[in-house]
C-alpha positions in Angstrom: 4.8 14.4 5.0 2.2 16.7 6.5 -1.4 16.2 5.4 -4.7 18.0 5.7 -8.0 16.9 4.3 -11.7 17.0 4.2 -13.2 13.5 3.4 -16.8 12.6 2.6 -17.9 9.0 2.5 -21.3 8.0 1.0 -23.2 11.0 2.3 -26.2 10.1 0.1 -25.5 6.4 -0.3 -23.5 4.3 -2.7 -24.0 3.4 -6.4 -25.1 -0.2 -5.7 -28.9 -0.8 -5.3 -30.0 -4.4 -4.8 -31.8 -6.5 -2.1 -29.3 -5.4 0.6 -28.0 -1.9 -0.5 -30.0 1.1 -1.4 -30.4 4.8 -1.1 -30.0 6.4 2.4 -33.6 7.6 2.4 -34.9 4.0 2.0 -35.3 2.7 5.6 -35.6 -0.9 4.3 -32.0 -0.9 2.8 -28.5 -0.5 4.0 -26.6 2.6 3.0 -22.9 3.4 3.1 -19.5 1.9 2.5 -18.4 -1.5 3.9 -15.0 -2.7 5.2 -14.6 -6.4 6.1 -11.5 -7.9 7.6 -10.5 -11.3 8.9 -8.5 -11.8 12.1 -7.6 -15.5 11.5 -7.3 -17.3 8.2 -10.2 -19.6 8.9 -12.2 -17.3 11.2 -15.2 -15.1 10.8 -15.3 -11.5 9.5 -15.4 -8.3 11.5 -17.2 -5.6 9.6 -17.4 -1.8 9.6 -20.7 -1.4 7.8 -22.9 1.5 6.6 -20.0 3.9 6.8 -20.9 7.5 5.8 -20.4 11.1 6.8 -17.7 13.8 6.6 -14.6 14.4 8.6 -11.8 17.0 8.3 -8.3 17.1 9.8 -5.2 19.2 9.7 -1.7 18.1 10.6 -1.6 14.3 10.0 2.0 13.3 9.5 3.6 10.3 7.9 7.2 9.2 8.3 9.4 6.2 8.6 11.0 5.7 12.0 13.7 3.3 13.1 13.1 1.4 16.4 16.0 -0.5 18.0 14.7 -1.3 21.5 12.0 -3.2 23.3 10.0 0.0 24.0 11.8 0.6 27.3 10.9 -2.9 28.5 7.2 -2.6 27.6 7.4 -4.8 24.5 9.2 -7.5 22.5 12.7 -6.5 21.3 12.4 -5.0 17.8 15.0 -3.8 15.4 13.7 -2.3 12.3 11.8 0.4 10.5 8.1 1.2 11.2 5.7 3.7 9.6 4.7 6.4 12.1 1.4 8.1 11.6 1.3 11.3 13.7 -2.3 11.9 14.7 -3.7 15.4 13.9 -4.5 17.8 16.7 -8.2 18.0 15.9 -10.6 16.0 13.7 -14.0 17.5 12.9 -16.8 15.0 12.5 -20.0 15.9 10.6 -22.8 13.3 10.7 -20.3 10.3 10.7 -22.0 7.0 11.2 -21.0 3.3 11.0 -21.8 -0.1 12.5 -19.5 -2.7 13.9 -20.7 -6.2 13.1 -19.6 -9.8 12.8 -20.3 -11.7 9.6 -19.8 -15.2 8.2 -18.8 -13.8 4.7 -17.1 -10.6 3.6 -19.9 -9.5 1.2 -23.7 -9.4 1.7 -24.0 -10.9 -1.8 -22.1 -14.1 -0.9 -24.2 -17.3 -0.5 -25.4 -18.0 3.0 -24.6 -14.4 4.2 -25.4 -13.7 7.9 -24.4 -10.7 9.9 -24.9 -9.7 13.5 -24.7 -5.9 14.3 -22.8 -5.4 17.5 -23.2 -1.6 18.0 -23.7 1.6 16.0 -21.7 4.7 16.2 -22.7 8.3 15.4 -20.2 11.1 15.8 -20.6 14.9 15.6 -18.2 17.6 16.6 -14.5 18.0 17.3 -12.2 15.3 18.7 -8.7 16.2 20.1 -6.1 13.6 19.2 -2.6 13.2 20.5 0.2 10.7 19.9 1.3 8.4 17.1 0.2 5.2 15.5 3.0 2.8 14.6 2.5 0.3 11.7 4.9 -2.7 11.9 5.6 -4.2 8.5 5.6 -8.0 8.2 6.8 -10.3 5.4 9.3 -9.6 2.7 8.8 -6.6 0.4 
């Protein structure tokens, strides 16, 4: 499968307005999408917060690939199918912003919420990408 796209994420802010979230022009509020993920079952949360901006790409590919080796001795022996995401040649970023943070809860509205911002990223311009990303399925379908 060959994909091209132009994606905008919360350019003006999201629909939620409360004590934490608000419009992007309100300096006292947080603006943008939020993605929280946990690395261990009983661990804390890593967060991509205040995600917004626009990016475009052409030539992202998706396919299923069979791997039956240990990656020429670089990895553990593996015999199965993986999802291969072929990275596009160029990704164009327009005012893309997000923060990477640690949090004790997945949502800012959860009781006892505390978050520590680690660093902020702002991206503008073209990025040349090469290679593939392999996704290894786990569990039973």
